[in-house]
C-alpha positions, 0 to 999 in steps of 0.5 A: 455502472459505478457511481462517479461520486462514490468512486471519485471519493474512494480514489481520493482517499486511496491517493491520500492513503498512498501518500501516508504510506510513502511518509511512513516508509520514509520514517522507517528508512530514516529512523529504523523499523523498530524506532518509535514515533516521537509524538505517538510512541508507536513503533514505525513498523506497526505504523507502516502496517496500519497505513498499508492496511488503510490502502488495502481497505481502499483497494477492497472498496474499489473492488466492491465498487467494480472499479478494479477486479481481483483477477486483474490485481492477481495478474499485476501482482504476479507480473511485478514479482516476475520483474523483481526476480529479474531486476531486483535483489529482493529474491536473491539467495544468500 
């Protein structure tokens, strides 16, 4: 059985990291992927990678804790891609 203190902390950190990804996506859309952050001087696309990496780390931790499973993540990812093929322009051929 997963330890509630550990997974509650992991869920809280995941929530914060997702919020940081949202902020960085907004900056990339507003200022451009290749623009630099006014305080850090880092390129926004690199900052986005770092924030997504933080989310991936938390996903790994939740998997290690037995809260989520890799098999179910793969099923969910594939289902999302299929929906995007139907409802999005992401996969359209030019």
